[in-house]
N, C-alpha and C positions, 0 to 999 in steps of 0.2 A: 502494498500498499504506500501510496507515495506522502511522504510528509505534508502536514496539512500547516500554511499559514494561515491565521483568523486574525481577520481586523474587525478591530472593534473599541470604542473608548468606554463601554457598558460593560460595569461586572456584571447586572442583570443577565446580559445577554452571553457574555461569557461562560457564567455558571450555569446556564441552561444548557448551554451546546455541550460543553463537557460532560455534564449529568447525562444526556441524551445518550452521547457518544459513548460513554461509559454502558450504559444501558443497552444499547446496541451491542457493545462488543463483550458483553458480559464480562465487565473488569471489576474488582471490589476497588475500595480506598486502598487495600494494601498493594495494589499493583499500579497505583499512581506515583509517579516519581516529578517532584514540583522543582524546579529552576527560578530562582529569582534573582534579580541584579544586586551586585554587592557592590556598594560604593558609587551607586548611581548608573552602573554598567555593568552588563554581562562579560565574563573577563575569560580570554584565552584558558586561565588556569581551571576555571570554572570547567570548560568543555573538556580538560583533559582529566581533569578526576573524572566527570561521568564517563568517558572512554575506559579508564580504569575497572570502574564499578562495573559497568556494560561486560567488561573481557572476562572479569572473575566471579559476577553471580549465576544464577542458573537462568535456562534461556526460557521461562516462562515469559506469557507475553507481558508487556507493562505499556503503561500508556505515561510519556515522558512530556510533560508540557514546560514551555520556557513563557515565562511571564515578561512583558517590557522587552520582548526580543528586537525590537528595534534599538535598545539601547547597547546591542551588542557590538564590540570593536569589529574591524574587518578580518583581525587575524584571528577573533574568537569564530567568525562566520567561517572563514576558511577553514579550519581546525575542524567546525562541526561538519564538513560537507563529507569527510569520508566517514564518520560515523552513520551520517545521514545515510549514505550508498550500503555499506557494511550492516547494520543492526536495523534497517528497516523491516527486514523478513522475519525477526522475532520481537519488536518493538512499534508502537504505536507514537508519532511524533507529532506534536501542536505548538505552532510557534506564535503567539499571542501578540500581537502589534498596534498601535495607535495608526501607524501608516509605511506605504511601502517605501517611501523613498528614501529610507536609509540603508537597505537591504542590498545586498550584492546581487546583481543580474542573476548571478550564477545559482544563489541560494535560491532566488525568486522560482527560475526556470526548471529548478528540479524537483518543485512544491505543487500540492494544487493550494490556489488560494480561495477563499471563503471568506467574502466580504460583507459581512454583517450592518455595515453602516446605513446602508438604505435597504429598509427591512420590508418583507414581501408582505402579501396578503394575508391579514389575521387570522382568516381561515386554513390559510397552508402552515400558518408557523404554530400557532397556539392550540393544540388539540387538548389542551388540559391549562387550566387557569390556575395561579398559586393560590392557595388557599385565602391567602391576606387579600388580594383582590375581591373574593368573594364576599368574605366578611367586610372590604369597605361598602362594597355595592349596598348590602344589607345594612348596617348603618347610616346609609344617604337614605334606604327604603324609611328605616323605623327612624328616624333623628327629627326634630323640630328645629333645629339649629343648624350652624356649621362648624361643629368640632369635629367631626370627621375630616376637617382640612388640615389638623394637627396631626393625623396620622402618619407614622414613620413613613408608611410606604409614599405618604404625597411631601410632606416637609423637605424643605431645600432638594428639591429633585431636579437632576438635568437633562441634557434634552435626549441622549439616547433613552435615559429611563421612562421619561416623558411619554416618547412614542412607543416604547414596549407596553407601559400601562396603558395607553389610550386604546390599543388593539387586543388589549386582555379585557378593556370595560366593553369594549364594542362585542368581542365574543361574548360575553355576559347578554349585554341587552338583547343579541340576536338570538340566543337560546330562550331570553325571557318571551321573546315574540312567540318564537316557536311554540312553546308550552303553553302560549294563551296566558302569560302574564302579564302581559301588557301588548298594548296594539299600537303605541306612539313610534311609528318609523323615523319621528324626527329628532330624537335623541340619536339615531342612527347617523344620520344625515349631519347632523351636529358636530358627532365625532370623529368622522371622516373631514369634515371642513376644519376641524383643530390639528387633525393627524397630519391635513398636505400643509398647514401652516406652519406645523415645526418642523417638517422635513424639506420644506421649501425657502422659509423666510428665517430671518434673524430675530426669532420671536421671544419672549421671556416665557423660558418652559414654563416656570411655577405661577407663573399668571394665568398662562393658558391650562394647566389642569385644572388650576382652581375656579376658571370661569366654567371651564366643561361639567364639573362634578356640581357646582351649583346650579348650573342649567338641567343636569338629570335630576334634581332634587325639587326644581320648580316642576319639572312635567309629571315627576310621580306625583308630588301632590294635587295636581290638576286632576288626575285620574283616580284620584283614593275617594 
């Protein structure tokens, strides 16, 4: 299997991808090896230590995840190339980056690039929704005030996390329509409106999420 370069700034996206990957490949947490920058970069010494570890340990399948791999020095990237060539048959490699520009062309050409920055349709991605999101929808439905805006899921949210949250909320709203819990499709339309704003404009993600949730609350109050 080709090494994977995963492009995303969102912790939620990254965690979901890795969780789904481990489930698909039947990998447990004991088979996960995480490599993170030391002193703001992934160094050639870390790659050398990894090579030694892979050479002496068993051939059991493992998932090796490099966080912030775009901080890796060119020397470290070059040193990793040989490892990727030799060890891909018995291991999975995922290199997480914010951007591709700092990676060597040889690293990119020998890997499969998965760019999560432009999220696809929510119906394709979110076959399941985080329990916290379901609880958030319930709190909006049952609340007479705006305390749900203080939820850790909502507070101080960044753009990528806001995109994911709106997609999950849209999935929940669509499920409510399918199960006849609501017939108000305007909430779906408004959600796609805010989603497009986030993806194509430099808008404030916190304000966008707050406005969308308050709109949902108003619409649910109307139908109650």
